C-alpha positions in Angstrom: 34.4 -12.5 5.4 35.5 -10.6 2.2 34.2 -13.3 -0.1 30.9 -13.3 1.7 30.6 -9.5 1.4 31.3 -9.8 -2.4 28.7 -12.5 -2.8 26.1 -10.5 -0.8 26.8 -7.3 -2.8 26.5 -9.3 -6.1 23.1 -10.7 -4.9 22.0 -7.3 -3.8 23.0 -5.8 -7.2 21.0 -8.5 -9.0 18.0 -7.8 -6.8 18.0 -4.0 -7.3 19.1 -4.1 -11.0 15.5 -4.0 -12.4 14.9 -0.8 -10.4 18.1 0.7 -11.5 17.3 -0.2 -15.1 13.9 1.4 -14.8 15.4 4.7 -13.5 18.1 4.6 -16.1 15.5 4.0 -18.9 13.5 7.0 -17.7 16.4 9.3 -18.9 17.1 7.5 -22.1 15.6 7.6 -25.6 13.3 4.8 -26.7 15.9 3.6 -29.0 18.5 3.3 -26.2 16.1 1.4 -23.8 16.6 -2.0 -25.4 20.0 -1.3 -27.0 21.9 -3.1 -24.2 22.1 -3.8 -20.5 24.1 -0.7 -19.7 22.7 1.7 -17.1 24.3 4.9 -18.3 22.6 6.9 -21.1 24.4 8.7 -23.9 22.6 11.9 -22.8 20.2 12.6 -20.0 16.7 13.1 -21.3 14.6 14.8 -18.5 12.0 15.6 -21.1 10.6 12.1 -20.5 9.5 13.2 -17.1 7.9 16.4 -18.5 6.1 14.4 -21.2 4.9 11.9 -18.6 3.7 14.5 -16.2 1.8 16.7 -18.6 1.1 14.9 -21.9 0.1 11.6 -20.4 -1.8 13.2 -17.5 0.4 11.4 -14.9 0.0 14.6 -12.8 -3.7 14.0 -12.6 -3.3 10.3 -11.9 -0.7 11.1 -9.2 -3.2 13.4 -7.3 -6.0 10.8 -7.7 -3.6 8.2 -6.2 -2.6 10.4 -3.3 -6.3 11.1 -2.5 -7.3 7.4 -2.6 -4.2 6.2 -0.7 -4.4 8.8 2.1 -8.1 8.5 2.7 -8.1 4.7 2.5 -5.2 4.6 5.0 -7.2 6.7 7.5 -10.3 4.6 7.2 -8.6 1.2 7.2 -6.1 1.9 10.0 -9.0 3.1 12.3 -11.1 0.0 11.3 -8.3 -2.6 11.7 -7.0 -1.2 14.9 -10.4 -1.3 16.6 -11.1 -4.8 15.3 -7.6 -5.9 16.5 -8.4 -4.3 19.9 -11.6 -6.3 20.2 -10.0 -9.5 19.1 -7.0 -9.0 21.3 -8.6 -7.8 24.5 -12.1 -9.5 24.7 -13.4 -13.0 24.8 -16.7 -13.7 23.0 -18.3 -16.8 21.3 -16.9 -17.5 17.9 -13.7 -15.6 18.4 -11.5 -18.4 17.1 -13.8 -18.8 14.1 -13.4 -15.1 13.3 -9.6 -15.3 13.6 -9.6 -18.4 11.4 -11.7 -16.8 8.7 -9.4 -13.7 8.8 -6.3 -15.9 8.5 -7.9 -17.8 5.6 -8.8 -14.5 3.8 -5.1 -13.7 3.6 -4.9 -16.4 0.8 -7.9 -15.2 -1.1 -6.9 -13.6 -4.4 -8.3 -10.2 -5.0 -9.7 -11.1 -8.4 -12.2 -13.5 -6.7 -13.9 -10.6 -4.9 -14.0 -8.0 -7.6 -17.6 -8.7 -8.7 -19.2 -8.4 -5.3 -17.1 -5.3 -4.6 -18.2 -3.7 -7.9 -21.8 -4.6 -7.2 -21.6 -3.2 -3.6 -20.1 0.1 -4.8 -22.8 0.5 -7.5 -25.6 -0.1 -4.9 -24.1 2.5 -2.7 -24.3 5.0 -5.6 -20.5 5.5 -5.6 -19.7 4.1 -9.0 -17.2 6.1 -11.1 -16.1 8.2 -8.1 -12.9 8.5 -6.1 -14.9 7.9 -2.9 -16.1 4.6 -4.2 -12.6 3.6 -5.2 -11.4 4.7 -1.7 -13.9 2.5 0.1 -13.0 -0.4 -2.1 -9.3 0.0 -1.3 -9.9 0.6 2.4 -11.8 -2.7 2.6 -9.1 -4.6 0.8 -5.8 -5.7 2.2 -5.6 -5.3 6.0 -6.2 -8.8 7.3 -2.6 -9.1 8.3 -2.8 -5.7 10.1 -5.8 -6.9 12.1 -3.9 -10.0 13.3 -0.8 -7.8 14.1 -3.0 -5.4 16.2 -4.7 -8.4 17.9 -1.4 -10.0 18.8 0.0 -6.7 20.1 -3.0 -5.7 22.2 -3.5 -9.1 23.7 -0.1 -8.9 25.5 -0.4 -5.4 27.0 -0.9 -5.4 30.8 -4.5 -5.7 31.9 -3.8 -3.2 34.7 -3.8 -0.4 32.1 -7.4 -1.1 31.2 -8.4 -1.5 34.9 -6.8 1.8 35.9 -8.6 3.6 33.0 -11.9 2.0 34.0 -11.5 3.2 37.6 -11.1 6.8 36.1 -14.4 6.4 34.4 -13.1 5.7 30.9 -15.3 3.7 28.6 -14.6 1.4 25.7 -13.8 4.2 23.2 -11.7 6.3 25.5 -9.7 3.3 26.7 -9.0 2.3 23.1 -8.3 5.8 21.8 -6.3 7.3 24.7 -4.7 4.3 26.4 -4.1 1.4 24.0 -3.8 2.9 20.5 -0.9 5.3 21.5 1.0 2.3 22.7 0.7 0.6 19.3 2.7 3.1 17.2 5.0 0.4 15.7 2.0 -1.7 14.6 0.2 1.4 13.4 3.2 2.3 11.3 3.2 -1.2 9.9 -0.5 -1.0 9.0 0.1 2.3 7.3 2.9 0.9 5.2 0.9 -2.2 4.2 -2.2 -0.1 3.3 0.0 2.5 1.5 1.7 -0.1 -0.7 -1.6 -1.9 -1.4 -3.6 1.2 -2.4 -0.7 2.9 -4.2 0.2 -0.1 -6.3 -3.3 -1.7 -6.8 -4.2 -2.2 -10.5 -7.4 -4.3 -10.7 -9.8 -2.3 -8.5 -8.8 1.1 -10.0 -9.1 -0.4 -13.5 -12.6 -1.8 -13.0 -14.0 1.0 -10.9 -12.9 3.8 -13.3 -13.7 2.2 -16.6 -16.3 4.9 -17.5 -14.2 7.8 -16.2 -10.6 7.5 -17.3 -9.8 10.9 -15.6 -10.2 9.1 -12.3 -7.5 6.6 -13.0 -4.7 6.1 -10.5 -1.0 5.9 -11.4 -0.8 2.1 -11.8 -3.6 2.2 -14.4 -2.6 5.5 -16.0 0.8 4.2 -16.9 -0.8 2.0 -19.5 -1.6 5.1 -21.5 2.0 4.9 -22.8 1.1 1.6 -24.5 -0.5 2.0 -27.9 -1.6 -0.4 -30.5 1.5 0.1 -32.7 4.0 1.9 -30.5 4.9 1.8 -26.8 6.7 4.8 -25.2 9.0 2.8 -23.0 11.1 5.7 -21.7 7.9 7.7 -20.9 6.5 4.6 -19.1 9.8 4.3 -17.1 9.6 8.0 -16.1 6.0 7.6 -15.0 6.9 4.4 -13.0 9.8 6.2 -11.4 7.5 9.1 -10.3 5.1 6.5 -8.9 7.8 4.7 -6.9 9.3 7.7 -5.3 6.5 8.2 -2.6 6.7 4.5 -1.7 10.5 4.8 -1.1 10.1 8.0 1.0 7.3 6.6 3.1 9.2 3.3 3.8 12.4 5.1 4.7 10.5 7.4 7.0 8.6 4.5 8.8 11.0 1.6 8.3 12.1 1.6 12.0 8.5 1.3 13.2 7.7 -1.2 10.4 10.5 -3.6 11.7 9.5 -3.0 15.3 5.8 -3.6 14.5 6.4 -6.9 12.8 8.9 -8.1 15.3 6.8 -7.0 18.3 3.6 -8.6 17.1 5.4 -11.9 16.2 7.3 -11.9 19.5 4.1 -11.3 21.5 
């Protein structure tokens, strides 16, 4: 048992070492970053964080990212939960085809859809705006969430729906007041999936903010540390650490629901 624990701890350390190295590099000088594999700096340099937040406009990128992520979560979770409800509770012609197309879309690389998304956002008159980027992100990566909602809703007792209908509830009320409150674990899973997608996405924010750099998100803004002749590695590590902290906080807060949501939908 002891040997197994040692091996698992060693594997765990190898797994998390890149993250620890990034955090360590964020408080080192640029000269120290590649001076060795050690994690401890000679002196703690918190000025890297100050430089990242103010000089590199990471603060502005951070608030842009928060706006896009939060609004895209609200839009996407509402959309995927309603679509999952319809797929899970109702029978209609072509249902299997729709589910098959959704499952196939999981394997579709984001780069393949960037041109039609760019064209659609332009035709809506939302180019070079945070709302355009928000809609693009909300329409992006929730196919798995739709299937999770569909699997969860399909196994809930039909008596709930029949009782609500006897009370005069319609489609919207049954979904909003009866079924959706029961799907908290799946909802938490959908929030985490959309959060990680919108927060970390690079391609869409890069393409949709080309003409307005001030609208960049963190993942794109971090590249401002890379110049033609010099790269500020310690500043980049500080900016990346700032960007990762919200993801860690959200996951720790919702991890119980995340595991329950995945396990519940798969079991169902």
